C-alpha positions in Angstrom: 0.0 0.0 0.0 1.4 3.3 -1.0 1.2 6.2 1.4 0.6 9.8 0.3 0.6 13.0 2.2 -2.7 14.8 1.8 -3.4 18.4 2.9 -6.7 19.4 4.4 -8.0 22.6 2.8 -11.2 24.7 3.4 -13.5 25.1 0.5 -16.5 27.3 1.3 -18.7 25.3 3.7 -16.8 22.0 3.4 -13.3 20.6 3.6 -11.3 18.9 0.9 -8.1 16.8 0.8 -5.4 18.0 -1.6 -3.4 15.0 -2.7 -0.3 14.7 -4.8 -0.6 14.3 -8.5 0.9 10.8 -8.2 -2.1 9.7 -6.1 -4.5 10.7 -8.9 -2.3 9.1 -11.6 -1.6 5.9 -9.6 -5.4 5.5 -8.9 -6.4 6.3 -12.5 -8.8 9.0 -11.2 -10.7 11.4 -13.5 -11.4 15.0 -12.7 -14.6 15.2 -10.6 -14.7 11.5 -9.9 -15.9 10.6 -6.4 -13.8 8.1 -4.4 -14.1 6.5 -1.0 -11.3 6.7 1.5 -10.9 4.6 4.6 -11.4 6.2 7.9 -8.0 6.7 9.7 -9.7 5.5 13.0 -10.5 2.1 11.5 -6.9 1.7 10.3 -5.4 2.4 13.7 -7.8 0.5 15.9 -6.5 -2.8 17.1 -8.2 -5.6 18.9 -7.5 -6.1 22.5 -7.5 -9.9 23.2 -7.9 -9.4 27.0 -11.0 -7.2 26.5 -12.5 -9.8 24.2 -11.9 -12.6 26.8 -13.4 -10.4 29.5 -16.5 -9.7 27.4 -16.9 -13.5 26.7 -16.6 -14.2 30.5 -19.2 -11.6 31.2 -21.6 -13.1 28.7 -21.1 -16.5 30.3 -21.8 -15.1 33.8 -25.1 -13.6 32.7 -26.1 -16.7 30.7 -26.6 -14.6 27.6 -27.0 -17.6 25.3 -29.1 -19.7 27.6 -32.2 -19.2 25.4 -30.5 -20.9 22.4 -31.7 -24.5 22.4 -29.9 -25.7 19.3 -26.7 -23.8 18.7 -26.1 -25.2 15.2 -29.6 -24.3 14.0 -29.3 -20.8 15.6 -26.0 -20.2 13.9 -27.4 -21.3 10.5 -30.3 -18.9 10.9 -28.0 -16.0 11.9 -25.8 -16.6 8.8 -28.6 -16.9 6.3 -28.1 -14.7 3.3 -30.5 -11.9 3.1 -31.5 -10.0 -0.1 -29.3 -6.9 -0.6 -31.1 -3.6 -0.9 -32.0 -2.7 -4.4 -31.4 -6.3 -5.7 -34.0 -8.9 -6.6 
């Protein structure tokens, strides 16, 4: 993954990212094209294994899954594909 330095600029009532010409060329972007960028918060956030273990222990203490009679059936129902919005 290439890293580029972007500059935040104010444009009227909004903000824009000014990126190097190489970014546009490497991404084959056209003038006016809309692109999605990943949130920096998502990139930096890491899982905490101890917090996950603690959460699982807490779920066990309160019997959060006691209402599930057949775990295999429950999991299959949870994982069922659902129609995507706008698709038949």
